[in-house]
C-alpha positions as CSV (number, residue, x, y, z in Angstrom):
1,X,-42.4,103.9,-18.7
2,X,-44.8,106.8,-18.8
3,X,-44.4,109.6,-16.7
4,X,-47.5,108.9,-14.8
5,X,-46.3,105.4,-13.5
6,X,-42.9,106.7,-12.7
7,X,-44.1,109.6,-10.3
8,X,-46.6,106.9,-8.7
9,X,-43.4,104.5,-8.1
10,X,-41.4,107.2,-6.9
11,X,-44.3,109.1,-4.8
12,X,-45.1,105.5,-3.3
13,X,-41.0,104.8,-2.1
14,X,-39.4,108.0,-1.8
15,X,-37.0,106.7,0.7
16,X,-35.5,104.9,-1.9
17,X,-34.7,107.4,-4.4
18,X,-32.6,110.7,-4.0
19,X,-34.8,114.0,-4.2
20,X,-33.8,117.3,-4.8
21,X,-35.3,120.1,-2.9
22,X,-37.1,121.0,-5.9
23,X,-39.7,118.2,-5.7
24,X,-39.5,117.6,-9.6
25,X,-39.4,114.4,-11.3
26,X,-35.8,113.9,-12.1
27,X,-35.4,109.8,-11.8
28,X,-36.7,108.1,-14.7
29,X,-37.4,104.4,-15.2
30,X,-36.1,103.8,-18.6
31,X,-37.9,100.7,-19.4
32,X,-41.7,99.6,-20.6
33,X,-44.8,99.8,-18.7
34,X,-44.7,96.2,-18.6
35,X,-42.3,95.8,-15.7
36,X,-44.0,98.3,-13.9
37,X,-45.8,95.5,-11.4
38,X,-42.4,94.1,-11.0
39,X,-40.6,97.1,-10.0
40,X,-43.4,97.9,-7.5
41,X,-42.6,94.5,-6.0
42,X,-38.9,95.0,-5.7
43,X,-39.6,98.4,-4.0
44,X,-42.1,97.2,-1.7
45,X,-40.0,93.9,-0.4
46,X,-36.8,96.1,-0.2
47,X,-38.8,98.7,2.0
48,X,-40.5,95.8,4.2
49,X,-36.8,94.3,4.8
50,X,-35.5,97.7,5.7
51,X,-38.4,98.7,8.0
52,X,-38.2,94.8,9.3
53,X,-34.6,95.1,10.1
54,X,-34.6,98.3,11.9
55,X,-37.5,97.3,13.8
56,X,-35.8,94.0,15.4
57,X,-32.9,96.1,16.3
58,X,-35.3,98.9,18.3
59,X,-36.8,95.7,19.7
60,X,-33.5,94.1,20.9
61,X,-32.2,97.7,22.0
62,X,-35.6,98.3,24.3
63,X,-35.0,94.9,25.9
64,X,-31.4,95.9,27.1
65,X,-29.3,93.7,24.9
66,X,-26.3,95.0,24.0
67,X,-26.1,95.1,20.3
68,X,-23.5,97.3,18.5
69,X,-25.6,97.2,15.0
70,X,-26.8,100.5,13.5
71,X,-29.7,101.2,12.3
72,X,-30.0,99.9,8.4
73,X,-29.6,102.8,5.9
74,X,-32.0,102.7,3.1
75,X,-31.0,101.5,-0.3
76,X,-30.7,104.3,-3.1
77,X,-32.1,103.1,-6.3
78,X,-29.4,104.9,-8.8
79,X,-30.9,103.5,-12.4
80,X,-33.9,101.2,-13.4
81,X,-33.4,100.5,-17.0
82,X,-33.7,97.6,-20.1
83,X,-30.3,96.3,-21.0
84,X,-30.0,93.0,-23.3
85,X,-33.6,92.5,-23.1
86,X,-33.8,92.2,-19.1
87,X,-34.6,94.5,-16.4
88,X,-31.4,96.2,-14.7
89,X,-31.9,97.9,-11.2
90,X,-28.7,99.3,-10.0
91,X,-28.5,100.4,-6.2
92,X,-26.1,101.8,-3.6
93,X,-25.9,100.8,-0.1
94,X,-27.2,97.1,-0.3
95,X,-27.3,94.1,1.4
96,X,-27.2,90.6,0.4
97,X,-31.3,90.2,0.7
98,X,-31.6,93.4,-1.4
99,X,-29.1,92.4,-3.8
100,X,-30.8,89.1,-4.1
101,X,-34.3,90.7,-4.4
102,X,-32.9,92.7,-7.2
103,X,-31.3,89.7,-9.0
104,X,-34.5,87.6,-8.7
105,X,-36.6,90.5,-10.5
106,X,-33.9,91.0,-13.2
107,X,-33.9,87.1,-13.8
108,X,-37.8,87.0,-13.8
109,X,-37.8,90.1,-16.4
110,X,-36.7,87.8,-19.0
111,X,-40.2,86.2,-18.9
112,X,-42.6,89.2,-18.6
113,X,-43.1,91.1,-21.8
114,X,-41.9,94.8,-21.5
115,X,-44.7,96.6,-23.2
116,X,-47.8,94.8,-21.7
117,X,-46.8,92.6,-18.6
118,X,-48.1,89.4,-20.2
119,X,-45.9,86.3,-20.1
120,X,-43.1,87.0,-22.9
121,X,-39.9,85.7,-24.3
122,X,-36.7,87.0,-25.9
123,X,-37.1,88.4,-29.2
124,X,-34.3,90.0,-31.2
125,X,-34.4,92.1,-34.2
126,X,-31.2,93.4,-36.1
127,X,-29.3,94.5,-33.2
128,X,-31.7,95.0,-30.6
129,X,-32.7,92.5,-27.8
130,X,-35.9,92.5,-26.0
131,X,-38.6,90.8,-23.8
132,X,-41.9,90.7,-25.7
133,X,-45.0,88.7,-25.9
134,X,-45.9,87.5,-29.2
135,X,-48.8,90.1,-29.6
136,X,-46.3,93.2,-28.8
137,X,-43.8,91.8,-30.9
138,X,-45.8,91.6,-34.0
139,X,-47.0,95.4,-33.1
140,X,-43.3,96.1,-33.1
141,X,-42.8,94.6,-36.5
142,X,-45.9,96.4,-38.2
143,X,-44.8,99.6,-36.8
144,X,-41.2,99.5,-38.1
145,X,-40.9,96.7,-40.9
146,X,-37.0,97.4,-41.0
147,X,-36.6,95.9,-37.6
148,X,-37.8,92.8,-39.1
149,X,-34.9,92.2,-41.3
């Protein structure tokens, strides 16, 4: 993913990423731009979930209900990459809901072109598996004819 798209995701969802004091971009999305919208959906859904859980807890406590729960901590996205043709999102401090969101996105990525975001399918060249649409698959072959064998 290009640096501008990475920076946009990081700036829109800072709670989900560990930021050093320097403020420099130190987290990189190791996948193509085609999955940017899918990743954005995952991050937005996680953010809404955490906010909703914490709002419900605060509401319950404000009504005098005895609740021993603590506010939900923000999951930390550790790595986002392509592996074996699919999206992989590794996160710490997740609950079953967040894990399900991530699993769904990872499954969906096998049907979305990693390069452009159109409908795609699995494509393998030599020892490399990717998810591409027909157009991007042809472009890859024309750039590197050695991959087609």
